[in-house]
Every structure is written in structure tokens, then in C-alpha cells.
DOBARO-33280 format. One line per 10 residues: number of its first residue (from 1); for each residue z, y, x of N, C-alpha, C, CB. Coordinates in nm, 3 decimals, padded with zeros to 5 digits. Each point is the difference from the previous one (the first is absolute). Last residue first. Glycine has a CB too. Layout:
BEGIN
NUM) Z,Y,X,Z,Y,X,Z,Y,X,Z,Y,X  ...;
//
This chain:
BEGIN
243) 05.295,03.616,-02.946,00.144,00.030,-00.005,00.034,00.067,-00.131,00.008,00.021,00.248  -00.422,-00.378,-00.178,00.034,00.142,00.009,00.149,00.022,-00.016,-00.226,00.058,-00.089  -00.006,-00.513,00.297,00.042,00.065,-00.126,00.039,00.145,00.023,00.080,-00.221,-00.086  -00.458,-00.034,00.382,00.146,00.016,-00.003,00.040,00.072,-00.128,00.010,00.007,00.252  -00.446,-00.335,-00.196,00.041,00.141,00.008,00.151,00.011,-00.011,-00.220,00.073,-00.101  -00.055,-00.496,00.309,00.061,00.050,-00.122,00.046,00.144,00.019,00.073,-00.233,-00.061  -00.498,-00.004,00.316,00.142,00.029,00.012,00.053,00.057,-00.131,-00.028,00.041,00.246  -00.394,-00.393,-00.216,00.033,00.142,00.010,00.151,00.020,00.007,-00.209,00.058,-00.127  -00.062,-00.502,00.311,00.064,00.057,-00.120,00.041,00.145,00.022,00.082,-00.228,-00.061  -00.510,-00.013,00.293,00.140,00.030,00.031,00.067,00.063,-00.121,-00.056,00.031,00.244;
233) -00.362,-00.376,-00.290,00.032,00.140,00.026,00.149,00.017,00.029,-00.191,00.071,-00.147  -00.178,-00.494,00.214,00.123,00.042,-00.065,00.032,00.145,00.039,00.086,-00.239,-00.001  -00.453,-00.045,00.163,-00.029,00.096,-00.107,00.125,00.053,-00.069,-00.215,-00.118,-00.033  00.236,-00.205,00.386,-00.080,00.111,00.053,-00.021,00.107,-00.106,-00.113,-00.157,00.157  00.333,-00.245,-00.274,00.085,00.082,00.087,-00.075,00.120,00.055,00.130,-00.204,00.060  -00.360,-00.119,-00.318,00.088,00.081,-00.085,00.090,00.089,00.084,-00.006,-00.178,-00.174  -00.279,-00.130,00.392,-00.077,00.107,-00.062,00.088,00.091,-00.083,-00.199,-00.148,-00.004  00.391,-00.234,00.195,-00.038,00.095,00.105,-00.077,00.117,-00.056,-00.006,-00.187,00.164  00.120,-00.168,-00.451,00.118,00.080,00.032,-00.031,00.102,00.108,00.146,-00.192,-00.063  -00.485,-00.111,-00.055,00.027,00.091,-00.111,00.119,00.089,00.030,-00.094,-00.168,-00.159;
223) -00.020,-00.169,00.465,-00.103,00.104,00.001,00.027,00.103,-00.109,-00.167,-00.164,00.091  00.444,-00.216,-00.071,00.027,00.091,00.112,-00.100,00.113,00.004,00.099,-00.188,00.128  -00.166,-00.148,-00.449,00.123,00.074,-00.030,00.029,00.101,00.109,00.090,-00.198,-00.126  -00.461,-00.108,00.167,-00.025,00.112,-00.091,00.124,00.083,-00.030,-00.181,-00.133,-00.099  00.003,-00.203,00.482,00.132,00.044,-00.043,-00.016,00.120,-00.093,00.106,-00.083,00.215  -00.492,-00.162,-00.069,00.104,-00.085,00.055,00.138,00.037,-00.053,-00.139,-00.028,00.205  -00.238,00.290,-00.331,-00.014,-00.135,-00.055,00.113,-00.091,00.049,-00.249,00.030,-00.011  00.220,00.410,00.180,00.037,00.004,-00.141,-00.008,-00.138,-00.063,-00.081,00.236,-00.013  -00.063,-00.176,00.457,00.145,00.012,-00.009,00.046,-00.002,-00.144,00.002,00.130,00.213  -00.461,-00.124,-00.135,00.056,-00.129,00.038,00.152,00.003,-00.006,-00.199,-00.043,00.146;
213) -00.034,00.445,-00.225,-00.021,-00.094,-00.110,00.061,-00.136,00.032,-00.211,00.122,-00.062  00.212,00.207,00.397,00.095,00.034,-00.105,-00.012,-00.094,-00.119,-00.010,00.238,00.073  -00.298,-00.284,00.278,00.133,-00.041,00.043,00.104,00.031,-00.107,-00.066,00.037,00.239  -00.372,00.114,-00.311,00.006,-00.146,-00.009,00.138,-00.051,00.039,-00.244,-00.013,00.051  00.147,00.470,-00.001,00.013,-00.034,-00.142,00.013,-00.151,-00.017,-00.134,00.203,-00.062  00.049,-00.036,00.493,00.135,00.030,-00.045,00.023,-00.036,-00.144,00.006,00.179,00.164  -00.445,-00.221,00.041,00.097,-00.103,00.035,00.140,00.025,-00.052,-00.134,-00.040,00.198  -00.272,00.333,-00.233,00.012,-00.106,-00.101,00.110,-00.101,00.029,-00.240,00.030,-00.042  00.156,00.361,00.328,-00.026,00.046,-00.137,00.034,-00.107,-00.103,-00.180,00.147,00.087  00.222,-00.233,00.384,00.091,00.109,-00.036,-00.016,00.041,-00.145,-00.006,00.079,00.237;
203) -00.288,-00.398,-00.057,00.134,-00.057,-00.013,00.101,00.106,-00.040,-00.058,-00.173,00.172  -00.380,00.309,-00.079,00.005,-00.075,-00.126,00.137,-00.062,-00.022,-00.245,-00.047,00.020  00.167,00.266,00.389,00.002,00.097,-00.110,00.008,-00.070,-00.135,-00.133,00.159,00.141  00.086,-00.422,00.246,00.133,00.062,-00.003,00.011,00.099,-00.115,00.019,-00.029,00.248  -00.436,-00.163,-00.175,00.093,-00.104,-00.046,00.141,00.056,-00.009,-00.145,-00.179,00.103  -00.188,00.452,00.080,-00.014,-00.010,-00.145,00.091,-00.107,-00.058,-00.237,00.078,00.020  00.196,-00.012,00.451,00.085,00.102,-00.062,-00.009,-00.005,-00.152,-00.030,00.144,00.202  -00.251,-00.429,00.038,00.139,-00.040,00.026,00.097,00.100,-00.063,-00.071,-00.111,00.215  -00.404,00.043,-00.440,00.051,00.065,00.119,00.145,-00.045,00.019,-00.155,00.202,-00.031  -00.184,-00.512,-00.239,00.113,00.091,-00.005,00.018,00.067,00.136,00.111,-00.142,-00.178;
193) -00.509,-00.131,-00.121,00.038,00.043,00.136,00.108,00.106,-00.012,-00.233,-00.051,00.091  00.001,-00.366,-00.406,00.081,00.122,-00.001,00.044,00.029,00.143,00.081,-00.043,-00.239  -00.481,-00.267,-00.061,00.078,00.021,00.122,00.074,00.133,-00.012,-00.166,-00.134,00.140  -00.066,-00.012,-00.512,-00.003,-00.130,00.070,00.081,00.007,00.128,-00.226,-00.049,-00.097  00.298,00.346,-00.372,-00.048,-00.002,00.138,00.002,-00.141,00.056,00.083,00.235,00.032  00.081,-00.098,-00.472,-00.146,00.005,00.005,-00.058,-00.006,00.139,00.012,00.129,-00.205  00.463,-00.114,00.102,-00.056,-00.129,-00.040,-00.152,-00.001,00.009,00.195,-00.032,-00.150  00.031,00.436,00.253,00.049,-00.105,00.090,-00.064,-00.134,-00.034,00.217,00.123,00.025  -00.307,00.253,-00.299,-00.066,00.012,00.130,00.043,-00.111,00.096,-00.013,00.247,-00.035  00.222,-00.236,-00.391,-00.144,-00.020,-00.016,-00.072,00.007,00.135,00.015,00.098,-00.230;
183) 00.466,-00.015,00.196,-00.042,-00.140,-00.010,-00.151,-00.019,-00.007,00.214,-00.044,-00.114  -00.009,00.465,00.382,00.004,-00.044,-00.139,-00.055,-00.142,-00.009,-00.026,00.238,-00.082  00.181,00.211,00.441,-00.028,-00.142,-00.016,00.016,-00.040,-00.146,00.077,-00.045,00.235  -00.012,00.487,-00.005,-00.085,-00.023,-00.116,-00.040,-00.147,-00.014,-00.085,00.233,00.024  00.352,-00.053,00.341,00.068,00.044,-00.121,-00.079,-00.029,-00.126,00.108,00.177,00.134  -00.286,-00.261,00.305,00.101,-00.099,-00.040,00.071,00.039,-00.129,00.031,-00.056,00.241  -00.541,00.211,-00.155,00.131,00.029,00.058,00.103,-00.098,-00.054,-00.061,00.244,00.025  -00.478,-00.340,00.037,00.104,00.033,-00.098,00.130,00.027,00.074,-00.113,-00.141,-00.178  -00.468,00.018,00.215,00.120,00.047,00.069,00.100,00.050,-00.103,-00.134,00.062,00.206  -00.315,-00.425,-00.200,00.077,00.104,-00.068,00.124,00.034,00.082,-00.084,-00.079,-00.225;
173) -00.433,-00.201,00.223,00.116,00.039,00.080,00.069,00.117,-00.070,-00.110,-00.078,00.216  -00.322,-00.139,-00.339,00.113,-00.091,-00.024,00.120,00.028,00.091,-00.164,-00.171,-00.073  -00.273,00.403,00.250,00.014,-00.074,-00.127,00.124,-00.090,00.000,-00.250,00.005,-00.026  00.201,00.464,00.290,-00.015,-00.142,00.030,00.020,-00.079,-00.129,00.081,00.033,00.240  -00.025,00.447,-00.185,-00.141,-00.037,-00.018,-00.027,-00.145,00.040,-00.061,00.238,00.042  00.496,-00.029,-00.005,-00.041,00.025,-00.138,-00.146,-00.039,-00.027,00.166,00.184,-00.007  00.110,-00.198,00.430,-00.020,-00.122,-00.079,-00.055,00.024,-00.139,00.185,-00.098,00.128  -00.078,00.444,00.208,-00.080,-00.100,00.071,-00.028,-00.125,-00.082,00.096,00.086,00.209  00.176,00.290,-00.368,-00.137,00.043,00.025,-00.086,-00.111,00.061,00.086,00.230,00.031  00.381,-00.308,-00.126,-00.068,00.040,-00.124,-00.147,00.034,00.025,00.217,00.086,-00.087;
163) 00.071,-00.187,00.456,-00.031,-00.118,-00.081,-00.082,00.039,-00.122,00.211,-00.111,00.079  -00.058,00.464,00.191,-00.094,-00.083,00.073,-00.043,-00.123,-00.079,00.103,00.081,00.210  00.235,00.215,-00.378,-00.135,00.056,-00.011,-00.104,-00.088,00.070,00.101,00.229,-00.011  00.375,-00.332,-00.229,-00.061,-00.021,00.132,-00.146,00.042,-00.008,00.159,-00.192,00.054  00.350,00.204,-00.340,-00.138,00.049,00.004,-00.054,-00.011,00.142,00.046,00.157,-00.194  00.333,-00.485,00.144,-00.016,00.123,-00.077,-00.146,00.040,00.001,00.233,00.074,00.056  -00.094,-00.492,00.127,00.133,00.051,-00.035,-00.004,00.127,-00.083,00.083,-00.100,00.209  -00.478,-00.272,-00.248,00.048,00.095,00.100,00.138,00.052,-00.039,-00.237,00.066,00.054  -00.129,-00.500,-00.160,00.120,00.072,-00.046,00.053,00.085,00.114,00.056,-00.185,-00.165  -00.537,-00.074,-00.006,00.071,00.052,00.117,00.115,00.087,-00.049,-00.211,-00.007,00.144;
153) -00.133,-00.408,-00.342,00.091,00.110,-00.034,00.077,00.038,00.125,00.021,-00.079,-00.241  -00.505,-00.201,00.097,00.103,00.028,00.100,00.082,00.120,-00.045,-00.145,-00.095,00.186  -00.209,-00.320,-00.410,00.050,00.138,00.002,00.114,00.014,00.100,-00.069,00.029,-00.240  -00.299,-00.423,00.323,00.083,00.051,-00.108,00.045,00.144,00.020,00.073,-00.230,-00.037  -00.197,-00.045,00.473,-00.045,-00.028,-00.137,00.097,00.061,-00.100,-00.110,-00.212,00.077  00.166,00.236,00.410,-00.143,00.016,-00.018,-00.047,-00.021,-00.144,-00.026,-00.073,00.233  00.453,00.105,00.075,-00.009,00.055,-00.136,-00.146,00.018,-00.039,00.221,00.118,00.030  00.062,-00.228,00.413,-00.041,-00.108,-00.093,-00.002,00.046,-00.145,00.098,-00.165,00.159  -00.211,00.489,00.277,00.116,-00.059,-00.066,-00.047,-00.107,-00.098,00.130,00.216,00.025  -00.435,00.055,00.220,00.073,-00.080,00.098,00.123,-00.067,-00.060,-00.082,00.154,00.177;
143) -00.194,00.146,-00.428,-00.081,-00.118,00.032,00.069,-00.090,00.102,-00.205,00.133,-00.048  00.393,00.287,-00.078,00.016,-00.099,-00.106,-00.079,-00.127,00.031,00.034,00.184,-00.166  -00.080,00.181,00.460,00.136,-00.052,00.007,00.020,-00.110,-00.104,00.083,00.223,00.083  -00.490,00.009,-00.088,00.007,-00.086,00.117,00.139,-00.062,00.014,-00.174,00.140,00.113  00.098,00.180,-00.450,-00.067,-00.125,-00.033,00.006,-00.098,00.117,-00.151,00.124,-00.157  00.316,00.309,00.228,00.088,-00.073,-00.092,-00.061,-00.134,-00.039,00.088,00.218,-00.087  -00.349,00.068,00.348,00.112,-00.050,00.079,00.097,-00.080,-00.087,-00.024,00.196,00.156  -00.337,00.023,-00.361,-00.050,-00.115,00.076,00.110,-00.059,00.088,-00.230,00.099,-00.001  00.317,00.298,-00.245,-00.009,-00.117,-00.087,-00.045,-00.123,00.077,-00.049,00.150,-00.192  00.315,00.233,00.461,-00.123,-00.012,-00.077,-00.001,-00.129,-00.082,-00.121,00.133,00.175;
133) 00.562,00.175,-00.032,-00.084,-00.107,00.051,-00.123,-00.011,-00.090,00.200,-00.125,00.097  00.313,00.394,-00.022,-00.142,00.027,-00.023,-00.084,-00.110,00.066,00.043,00.250,-00.011  00.425,-00.296,00.017,-00.012,00.090,-00.114,-00.146,00.029,-00.033,00.219,00.101,00.061  -00.059,-00.571,00.171,-00.023,00.142,00.032,-00.016,00.084,-00.127,-00.110,-00.069,00.214  00.420,-00.373,-00.187,-00.139,00.032,-00.029,-00.022,00.148,00.030,-00.015,-00.181,-00.179  00.385,-00.290,00.243,-00.027,00.144,-00.012,-00.147,00.021,-00.026,00.192,00.055,00.153  00.023,-00.499,-00.191,00.097,00.082,00.073,-00.020,00.148,-00.025,00.011,-00.177,00.174  -00.104,-00.249,-00.508,-00.076,00.091,00.087,00.098,00.096,00.065,-00.208,-00.019,-00.146  00.190,-00.502,-00.144,00.066,00.123,00.045,-00.090,00.080,00.092,00.220,-00.113,-00.022  -00.289,-00.262,-00.420,-00.008,00.023,00.143,00.071,00.131,00.034,-00.219,-00.128,00.015;
123) 00.159,-00.266,-00.450,00.053,00.126,00.053,-00.009,00.002,00.152,00.155,00.020,-00.198  -00.257,-00.390,-00.122,-00.102,00.105,-00.010,00.042,00.131,00.064,-00.074,-00.107,-00.208  00.279,-00.366,00.115,-00.046,00.036,00.134,-00.103,00.110,00.002,00.048,-00.229,00.065  00.219,00.022,-00.438,-00.136,-00.050,00.019,-00.058,00.036,00.137,-00.032,00.018,-00.246  00.465,00.133,00.110,00.003,-00.146,-00.001,-00.137,-00.060,00.026,00.190,00.010,-00.159  -00.145,00.457,00.108,00.058,-00.044,00.127,00.002,-00.152,00.010,00.141,00.208,00.007  -00.283,-00.015,-00.411,-00.099,00.023,00.106,00.053,-00.043,00.136,-00.092,00.191,-00.133  00.386,-00.216,-00.232,-00.109,-00.095,-00.020,-00.107,00.016,00.108,00.044,00.002,-00.247  00.314,00.304,00.236,00.045,-00.131,00.045,-00.109,-00.104,-00.014,00.233,00.060,-00.064  -00.312,00.375,-00.101,00.009,00.002,00.146,00.040,-00.137,00.055,00.060,00.244,-00.008;
113) -00.063,-00.192,-00.460,-00.136,00.007,00.053,00.001,-00.001,00.153,-00.072,00.127,-00.205  00.485,-00.109,-00.020,-00.062,-00.131,-00.021,-00.141,-00.002,00.059,00.136,-00.033,-00.209  00.094,00.439,00.205,00.057,-00.089,00.100,-00.058,-00.140,-00.012,00.210,00.136,00.000  -00.339,00.177,-00.326,-00.054,00.037,00.131,00.054,-00.092,00.109,-00.019,00.238,-00.076  00.190,-00.291,-00.360,-00.141,-00.040,00.004,-00.062,00.032,00.135,-00.017,00.037,-00.248  00.455,00.111,00.162,-00.002,-00.145,00.021,-00.144,-00.051,00.007,00.220,-00.022,-00.120  -00.160,00.476,00.014,00.042,-00.026,00.138,-00.004,-00.150,00.031,00.146,00.206,-00.007  -00.233,-00.064,-00.432,-00.111,00.038,00.088,00.034,-00.028,00.146,-00.068,00.177,-00.165  00.405,-00.246,-00.153,-00.105,-00.100,-00.016,-00.119,00.032,00.090,00.073,-00.041,-00.236  00.280,00.352,00.219,00.043,-00.123,00.065,-00.106,-00.108,-00.008,00.236,00.058,-00.054;
103) -00.302,00.355,-00.174,-00.014,00.013,00.145,00.038,-00.128,00.073,00.048,00.244,-00.022  -00.239,-00.274,-00.482,00.117,00.054,00.069,-00.019,00.000,00.151,00.144,-00.080,-00.189  -00.572,00.124,-00.125,00.092,-00.104,00.046,00.122,00.066,00.062,-00.192,-00.161,00.040  -00.283,00.271,-00.383,00.111,00.042,00.085,00.084,-00.122,00.036,00.002,00.231,-00.106  -00.536,-00.054,-00.097,00.115,-00.090,-00.003,00.107,00.053,00.093,-00.148,-00.198,-00.054  -00.347,00.368,-00.227,00.101,00.013,00.104,00.116,-00.096,-00.024,-00.064,00.240,00.031  -00.357,-00.141,-00.290,00.021,-00.130,00.065,00.112,00.004,00.103,-00.241,-00.049,-00.037  00.033,00.322,-00.425,00.092,00.014,00.113,00.029,-00.138,00.058,00.102,00.209,-00.102  -00.515,00.062,-00.215,00.088,-00.114,00.021,00.083,00.019,00.127,-00.165,-00.149,-00.119  -00.191,00.434,-00.087,00.139,00.045,00.013,00.097,-00.117,00.015,-00.058,00.201,-00.137;
93) -00.425,-00.232,00.062,00.024,00.056,00.133,00.143,00.048,00.019,-00.238,00.066,00.006  00.052,-00.486,-00.323,00.023,00.144,-00.005,00.036,00.050,00.139,00.077,-00.016,-00.242  -00.325,-00.443,-00.042,00.067,00.058,00.117,00.009,00.152,-00.010,-00.083,-00.191,00.139  00.065,-00.080,-00.605,-00.079,00.005,00.122,00.077,00.061,00.116,-00.204,00.018,-00.140  00.295,-00.127,-00.362,00.079,-00.051,00.113,-00.083,-00.005,00.130,00.137,-00.134,-00.162  -00.451,00.224,-00.215,00.140,-00.031,-00.031,00.067,-00.062,00.122,-00.058,-00.034,-00.244  -00.376,00.389,00.191,00.047,-00.127,00.052,00.147,-00.019,-00.035,-00.167,00.010,00.188  -00.231,00.281,-00.467,00.103,00.005,00.102,00.045,-00.140,00.041,00.074,00.220,-00.090  -00.573,-00.178,-00.097,00.131,00.049,-00.042,00.099,00.001,00.116,-00.045,-00.086,-00.229  -00.414,-00.083,00.234,00.009,00.143,00.020,00.133,00.059,-00.044,-00.242,00.009,-00.030;
83) 00.118,-00.453,-00.199,-00.063,00.038,00.126,-00.001,00.153,00.012,-00.143,-00.211,-00.003  00.527,-00.024,-00.299,-00.143,00.031,00.002,-00.048,00.036,00.140,00.017,00.078,-00.237  00.445,-00.176,00.107,-00.079,-00.114,-00.047,-00.149,00.021,00.021,00.178,-00.047,-00.167  00.175,00.377,00.255,-00.026,-00.095,00.110,-00.084,-00.120,-00.042,00.214,00.072,00.100  -00.257,00.416,-00.344,00.085,-00.118,-00.001,-00.032,-00.092,00.118,00.016,00.015,-00.250  -00.235,00.404,00.098,00.080,00.001,00.121,00.092,-00.121,00.011,-00.009,00.247,-00.004  -00.274,-00.141,-00.376,-00.080,-00.050,00.111,00.080,-00.007,00.131,-00.203,00.094,-00.111  00.480,-00.134,-00.356,-00.104,00.089,00.057,-00.073,-00.065,00.117,00.137,00.197,-00.072  00.093,-00.548,-00.228,00.024,00.142,-00.014,-00.112,00.083,00.060,00.243,-00.046,00.004  -00.228,-00.469,-00.253,00.012,00.070,00.126,00.016,00.148,-00.026,-00.139,-00.175,00.116;
73) 00.058,-00.365,-00.353,00.066,00.130,-00.009,00.013,00.062,00.140,00.127,-00.075,-00.207  -00.524,-00.262,00.050,00.133,-00.002,00.060,00.059,00.140,-00.004,-00.065,-00.193,00.150  -00.286,00.080,-00.534,00.003,00.003,00.147,00.143,-00.005,00.051,-00.215,00.132,00.001  00.076,-00.103,-00.469,-00.025,-00.132,00.054,00.002,-00.007,00.151,-00.131,-00.043,-00.201  00.224,00.415,-00.130,-00.130,-00.004,00.068,-00.037,-00.139,00.050,00.037,00.236,00.066  00.384,-00.103,-00.297,-00.116,00.010,-00.087,-00.134,-00.008,00.068,00.141,00.131,-00.143  00.332,00.069,00.366,-00.033,-00.117,-00.083,-00.131,00.024,-00.076,00.246,-00.055,-00.024  -00.084,00.374,00.340,00.074,-00.118,00.045,-00.045,-00.124,-00.075,00.195,00.145,00.057  -00.538,00.267,00.020,00.121,-00.033,-00.075,00.064,-00.129,00.052,-00.095,00.116,-00.201  -00.188,00.164,00.550,-00.027,-00.045,-00.137,00.130,-00.047,-00.062,-00.238,-00.067,00.060;
63) 00.243,00.309,00.354,-00.144,-00.009,-00.019,-00.039,-00.049,-00.139,-00.019,-00.043,00.241  00.440,00.354,-00.075,-00.021,-00.143,-00.026,-00.144,-00.019,-00.046,00.246,-00.036,-00.061  -00.099,00.449,00.382,-00.022,-00.041,-00.139,-00.020,-00.150,-00.009,-00.102,00.224,-00.052  00.160,00.077,00.441,00.113,-00.083,-00.039,-00.013,-00.049,-00.144,00.144,00.125,00.161  -00.519,00.030,00.250,00.060,00.024,-00.131,00.117,-00.095,-00.023,-00.220,00.079,-00.088  00.099,00.055,00.595,-00.072,-00.054,-00.115,00.077,00.026,-00.128,-00.101,-00.177,00.145  00.200,00.123,00.418,-00.054,00.106,-00.086,-00.080,-00.064,-00.113,-00.008,00.163,00.194  00.444,-00.371,00.085,-00.145,-00.010,-00.019,-00.046,00.109,-00.097,00.007,-00.250,00.043  00.456,00.172,00.062,-00.070,00.084,00.096,-00.151,-00.006,-00.014,00.190,-00.035,00.153  00.129,-00.227,-00.413,00.031,00.140,-00.024,-00.075,00.095,00.092,00.221,-00.074,-00.077;
53) -00.247,-00.406,00.108,-00.070,00.046,-00.119,00.029,00.147,-00.031,00.009,-00.232,-00.087  00.025,00.097,00.597,00.043,-00.072,-00.119,-00.067,00.063,-00.123,00.222,-00.061,00.109  -00.400,00.043,00.425,00.047,00.077,-00.115,00.048,-00.093,-00.111,-00.159,00.184,00.059  00.178,-00.283,00.490,-00.092,-00.004,-00.114,00.063,00.074,-00.118,-00.098,-00.222,00.079  00.147,00.142,00.496,00.049,00.069,-00.119,-00.107,-00.007,-00.109,00.145,00.155,00.141  00.000,-00.304,00.417,-00.069,-00.038,-00.124,00.065,00.069,-00.120,-00.063,-00.221,00.101  00.259,00.266,00.333,-00.123,00.078,-00.015,-00.067,-00.027,-00.134,-00.030,-00.005,00.248  00.546,-00.041,00.031,-00.088,-00.043,-00.110,-00.119,00.094,-00.017,00.198,-00.102,-00.114  00.091,-00.029,00.559,-00.032,00.118,-00.080,-00.095,-00.042,-00.111,00.033,00.156,00.199  00.342,-00.382,00.191,-00.105,-00.017,-00.099,-00.018,00.127,-00.082,00.049,-00.247,-00.010;
43) 00.288,00.151,00.355,-00.124,00.063,00.047,-00.109,00.000,-00.107,00.058,-00.070,00.232  00.359,-00.143,-00.309,00.026,00.144,00.013,-00.120,00.076,00.056,00.241,-00.053,00.031  -00.253,-00.423,-00.068,00.002,00.061,-00.133,00.020,00.151,00.008,00.089,-00.213,-00.093  -00.070,-00.045,00.491,-00.136,00.003,-00.052,-00.005,00.067,-00.137,-00.051,-00.209,00.129  00.474,00.145,00.074,-00.080,00.096,00.075,-00.142,00.011,-00.055,00.137,-00.050,00.202  00.149,-00.274,-00.399,00.051,00.136,-00.023,-00.086,00.103,00.073,00.232,-00.092,-00.026  -00.313,-00.362,00.105,-00.053,00.040,-00.130,00.045,00.142,-00.035,-00.002,-00.240,-00.076  00.186,00.053,00.461,-00.143,00.026,00.021,-00.066,00.044,-00.130,-00.005,-00.170,00.185  00.457,00.038,-00.202,-00.014,00.126,00.074,-00.146,00.035,00.023,00.220,-00.043,00.111  -00.110,-00.371,-00.315,00.033,00.111,-00.090,-00.018,00.135,00.070,00.162,-00.149,-00.120;
33) -00.217,-00.245,00.374,-00.109,00.015,-00.097,00.025,00.119,-00.091,-00.042,-00.247,00.008  00.384,00.134,00.289,-00.115,00.051,00.074,-00.118,00.023,-00.094,00.078,-00.119,00.207  00.309,-00.083,-00.381,00.019,00.143,00.023,-00.117,00.061,00.077,00.248,-00.036,-00.002  -00.252,-00.432,-00.070,-00.007,00.071,-00.127,00.014,00.150,00.016,00.093,-00.200,-00.109  -00.039,-00.096,00.481,-00.140,00.020,-00.037,-00.013,00.077,-00.131,-00.057,-00.211,00.119  00.430,00.187,00.277,-00.002,-00.002,-00.147,-00.142,00.032,-00.047,00.246,00.071,-00.013  00.044,-00.229,00.484,-00.130,00.038,-00.055,00.000,-00.019,-00.151,-00.114,-00.064,00.217  00.522,00.183,00.161,-00.050,-00.100,-00.094,-00.129,00.050,-00.065,00.235,-00.083,-00.044  -00.127,00.271,00.532,00.060,00.003,-00.133,-00.057,-00.112,-00.086,00.033,00.249,00.018  -00.115,-00.088,00.456,00.050,-00.134,-00.030,00.073,-00.002,-00.133,00.021,-00.047,00.245;
23) -00.213,00.444,-00.030,-00.105,-00.101,00.011,00.049,-00.143,-00.021,-00.112,00.154,00.155  00.390,00.262,-00.177,-00.131,00.036,-00.056,-00.094,-00.119,-00.011,00.030,00.225,00.096  00.411,-00.264,00.087,00.021,00.065,-00.129,-00.132,00.037,-00.066,00.218,00.088,00.084  -00.186,-00.277,00.360,00.007,-00.098,-00.109,00.013,00.066,-00.136,00.103,-00.161,00.158  -00.356,00.362,00.286,00.130,00.006,-00.069,00.001,-00.092,-00.122,00.031,00.236,00.080  -00.335,-00.340,00.358,-00.005,00.076,-00.125,00.137,00.003,-00.065,-00.242,-00.064,-00.031  00.088,00.013,00.566,00.074,-00.062,-00.111,-00.007,00.091,-00.122,00.155,-00.117,00.162  -00.522,00.068,00.257,00.103,00.085,-00.062,00.065,-00.077,-00.114,-00.126,00.211,00.063  -00.206,-00.277,00.433,00.027,-00.026,-00.142,00.115,00.087,-00.047,-00.083,-00.237,00.024  -00.323,00.256,00.404,00.130,-00.049,-00.044,00.009,-00.021,-00.149,00.097,00.115,00.192;
13) -00.504,00.082,-00.029,00.106,00.043,00.091,00.136,-00.041,-00.057,-00.141,00.195,00.079  -00.453,-00.225,-00.122,00.129,-00.051,-00.044,00.107,00.033,00.103,-00.113,-00.185,-00.126  -00.336,00.486,00.038,00.051,-00.111,00.081,00.138,-00.041,-00.050,-00.132,00.081,00.199  -00.159,00.299,-00.348,-00.027,-00.128,-00.064,00.049,-00.120,00.077,-00.193,00.107,-00.100  00.249,00.380,00.184,-00.130,-00.050,00.047,-00.035,-00.135,-00.059,00.034,00.126,00.210  00.383,00.100,-00.288,-00.105,00.084,-00.059,-00.139,-00.041,00.047,00.162,00.186,-00.012  00.213,-00.570,00.005,-00.005,00.136,00.052,-00.113,00.077,-00.067,00.095,-00.077,00.220  00.202,-00.345,-00.438,-00.118,00.035,00.078,00.009,00.145,00.046,-00.139,-00.168,-00.128  00.463,-00.281,-00.066,-00.014,00.145,00.014,-00.116,00.028,00.094,00.248,00.037,-00.042  -00.060,-00.468,-00.304,-00.062,00.044,00.124,-00.019,00.151,-00.001,-00.116,-00.223,00.024;
3) 00.520,-00.033,-00.293,-00.142,00.033,-00.011,-00.051,00.042,00.137,00.027,00.071,-00.242  00.425,-00.366,-00.007,-00.063,00.080,00.105,-00.147,00.026,-00.031,00.161,-00.097,00.167  00.346,-00.034,-00.425,-00.145,-00.017,-00.001,-00.063,00.096,00.102,00.004,-00.072,-00.244;
//
């Protein structure tokens, strides 16, 4: 799969082959959804909090006798049955919404997201970028590229001060290092601009795991024996018998 590559001035300058291990993986929509929900849930901070009947200030005395009055039976004023009483099963600020996924599932979800975006033609390449540049210059470069609508994700090989400073005040533009690629940011972007070096960095970080997984699926016995041989310890030497 090929993508168009642009220069730092926004001019098209050839094309680039995307590594199949990252951008031609099988698309698993279920895992992508699960990974996005995982990220959103882990960011969630419960704020709503209501008092239960034990936290409401008031008397705990039973207001009237259980029987003989003809009225409905009830306890103290703090009962959830009454106005001003505690809330039964209300929202609490100590709720835990955090989720977790195995590393392999998270990796497959990311590769699925990258492959889905590549299949839809949303990925572009960028050769280089100056370390220091003004915001108006960055906006001018983006205006020359086919990324005029929707959110734009710029993937850099590492920390890039020029990209971070020049794009942080442009609406719907986000800069992200290749090591921090995640399904939510990838799927949430309408256009993804990869530095050429960032593609190599992402392949080095995420591609090797994918290749190992494919080998394990094709030949699980050989993969298992290879792993066991690496972890096998050298047998200890027998002590010589005493004279």
C-alpha cells in the first residue's frame, strides 16, 4: 500500500510503501471498540455523590409505632422513602470505572485501527519539518495538503519541539509521538500525517510483536519450543564425591 509524501513546504514529493505488518493487518472492529472504551473509562473521574441514609444528619428515632396508627409503616426521617432522606443506591464518588486489556489485545486493536485508516486513504507522509517554526507557517503547510476537513493527527518519531509548539494553537490538530500511538487517537482522526521516520519507528516498536504473533499462529509448536530453549537453564555440574 502506497501513500503520498509531502515536503515541509506542503508540496507533493513522490510516494512511500507502508509496511504491511502495521497497515495491512486484519481489521477487528470488536477489539477496536473495546480498546477505545478502555481508554475513555480509564480517564473517567466520578464526580456525582449523594448521601445514603447513614450520612444524612437527623434523628434515628422511629417516628411512630409500627402498628395501630392506620398509616404506612416507616422508620426514621433519614429513610430513603421520605423527602429529605438518604438516597438508596445513588451515585458515589468512590466508584471505579477503570478497565484493563492484555497487551496482545491492545496491540491487535492498534494495528486494526492503523489498517482501517490506511484502507480508507486517510494517511499521508511528511519528509521533514523544521525544529522551530511559527504557527502561521504550520497552518500554511497544512492548507496546501489535502487535510482541510476534520481532525488531523501528526505522528512524529519522537519528541519534536517544532511540531508541538507550532500546532498546539491550531484547532483540531494533535501531535503525537510514534511510541504513544493508540486506537482512540488513530480512529478519532480524519487525516493522519506520518513523518517518514515515524513510520520506521512505529514498525520497530509495534511490528516485531505482530510478526512473532503470526509465527505463533502458523506454527505454535515451533514457537513454543523456541521459547522453551531460550528460557532453559544450563544444568548444574554434579559435585565430585569426597575421597
